N, C-alpha and C positions, 0 to 999 in steps of 0.2 A: 509129657506135660509137667510142668514145675507144679509147686505146692502152693495154693494160692495164699496171699498174706488178708490180714484183718486191719482195714484201712479205719482212720479215726472217723467217729462219729457214734450215731446212737444203732444199739445192739438190743436187737427188740426181741422178746421171747416170748412164746404164744402158747399160753396155757387153756385153752377151751374158751376163747374170745367170742364175746357175745355179737360178734358180726360174721364169724366162722373165719376158719384158719386161711381159706383161699383169699376170701375180699382182702384180708390184713395184709396178708403175704403180696396182692398182687399192687396194694399201697405201698407196702416197701420198696418194693421192685421202682414202682413209679419215682419214687422221693430218693432211689438210688443209695439207701442204706447199706452201710457195712454187711451187715448181717441180720438175719431172720433165724431165730433158735426153734425148731420143734420140741416142746417139753409138754409129751403126753403123759398125763398119770392115770390113765385108765388100765384096763385089763386084757381088752383084744386087740392081740396081737396082728391079725389080719387089718383092723381099721388103722391100728398104727402105721403099719406098713403102707395102706394105701395113702393116708395122709401125708406120709414122707414121700411118695412118689410124684403126688399132686403137687405139693409144695417144689419139689425137685424139677417139676418141668415147667413151673411159674419163674423160676429163679435162675433157669438155665439160660445162659448167654447175657446174662445179667451182671450187674457190679455187686450184684447182693450175692454175699455168700451163705449159703444153706447148711446149719448145723444141727445135729438131732442130740438130744440130752440122753445121757445114761447109756444108750444103748449101740455100741460100734458094730454089733450084727445087724441091725437095720441101718446104720449109715451105710456099709456096704451096699446092702440089698439096694439102697436105692442112690446107689452113686453119690453121696451127698459130698460137701465139702468139707466136713468136719465133724468132729463127736466131742462135745464136752460132759464131763465125770466131777462128781462129788467125790468127799474125801472117803465115804463108805462103800462108792462103788469100785469097781476095778481097777488097778492102779495103771496111773499113764503109762508105766513101763509094759505093762499086758496089754492095753489097749493098742500101744504101738505096733506091738507084735501082731494084732489080728489086721490094723486098718492099712498098715505099711508106711512108706514115708512120705507120700504125697497129699496124705491128709491133714489138716488141721487138727490139734488136739488141745483141748482146753482143759483146766482145771480150776475148782472152787476151792478157795481158802478163807479162810476167819479169823487169823491170828497172825501175827511175825512169825512165830515158829514154824506155820505152814506155809507161809511166805518164802521163808528161808530154805525149807526142803524141797519146795518147788523148782528151786535152782538146780536140783541133782535129777530132774526127770525130763524126759524127751516131749516136752510141750511147745507150746508157742506163744501162750496167754495164759493168764490168770485171770478167774474173778475174783474179787475182795469185798467182802462186805457180811452181814448187812450194815451198811451206814447209815440206815435209819431203822425204824420200827417195821416190819412188813408182814401184812397179811396174805400173802401168796406161800406160805408153807403153816402149816397145822403145827410144826413145832421146830419153828425159826433158831439158828444159832443166835447166841447174843450178840446186840448190836455195838459196834466197832467204833462208830461213830465216826464224821467225815475228816475229823483233824488226823485220822488215824491213816489217811491216803498217803501223806507225804512220806511218813515212815516204811508204808510200804513201797512204795516206788524206789526209795533209798536202797532198798534190800532184795528188789526183783531184779532179775537178769532179762525178763520177757515182759511184754507190755501188758496192764492193767484193766481190767474193766470192772470199774465199780459199778457196786447191785445193793439194791436191797432199800424198798421204802422210798425212791428219788421220783420225786413229781415234778410238776412244773414249778410249783414255788418254790422246792427244795434243791433245785439245780445249782443256783445262784450262789449256795453255800457251800459247794462243793468246788476243789481246786483242779478244775478241769485242764490244767498243764501238764498234771503228773498222771492224769489217766489217759489211755489210748480211746477207750470206749466206755461209755456210760450206758447198763443194761437196764431196762422197764419193762413191766408187764402192764401190770392194771392202770398205769399213767396214761398208756395207749389203747389196751385193751377194753376198758372201762369208759373213754372218754367220750362226749357227745359227737367230737369231731375227731376219729383218731388220724384220719389225714394231715389234717391240720396240725396236729401235736407233734406227729411224727416230723413234719418239715419244720417246726420250731426247733423241737429237741435238737435235731441233728445240726441244724444252721447253728444253733448255741455253742454246741461242742466243739464243731469245726471251727468255731473261732478262734481256738485256743490252740498254741503250735504245743506240742508234746516234743520233750527232747529225750533221745536215746539214754536209756536207763546206762 
C-alpha cells in the first residue's frame, strides 16, 4: 500500500463539534473533503480510541483521509491515514519512526523560521497560521496574517494547509493559489448548516490551482 496524498480542498478539524464527530465525518465523506482530523482534547483515552475507530470506519474506502492530532500511537491503533503534530509534540522524525513510511505526517508552523526548519523533517505537509484571531485554542500563537502565506509558500518544500480563524467571510482574503488546503474548525462545527458550509468552502478552495513549490 502506497502513502495516500492530501488533495486540494477543505481540511476539516473536529474538536467536540455540536453535531457530533460521526455526523460531521459522514458529511465530510459525502462532500469528498480531502481530510478530516480528529482533534480530541479530553483525557479519556478509551473514548479517544473509540472515536478514532468510528471515524476510521466512516472514512474507509472514501476520498477523505482520516488524520489524528498529536497521537501517533492512536493513529496506529486505529489504522488512520495520518497524524498531525505541533511544535511542542513529538518531533516529526520521532513520529515517523513510530508510524512508518506509509502514513501522512503533518506539522504545525507559526512563523517563517519554523517553515524553513520543517523542510528538513520527514513530513508531507505543514499547517501555517494562525492567519486570523482564533478561539479554538485557549493560548493561541501570535496571528501571522494572511499576507504571510506567500512567504511561507516560497520557503516551503511541502504543501501548505492554511489555518486559524478562517471563516466564510475571510476566505476570500486568502491567496488560495499558494496553499493546498484551508483548515477550519468552528466555521463548520458551529454552522447552522455544516454540510452546506463544507460544500461551499471546499468548492471555493478547489477553484484555485496550486503550483508546485
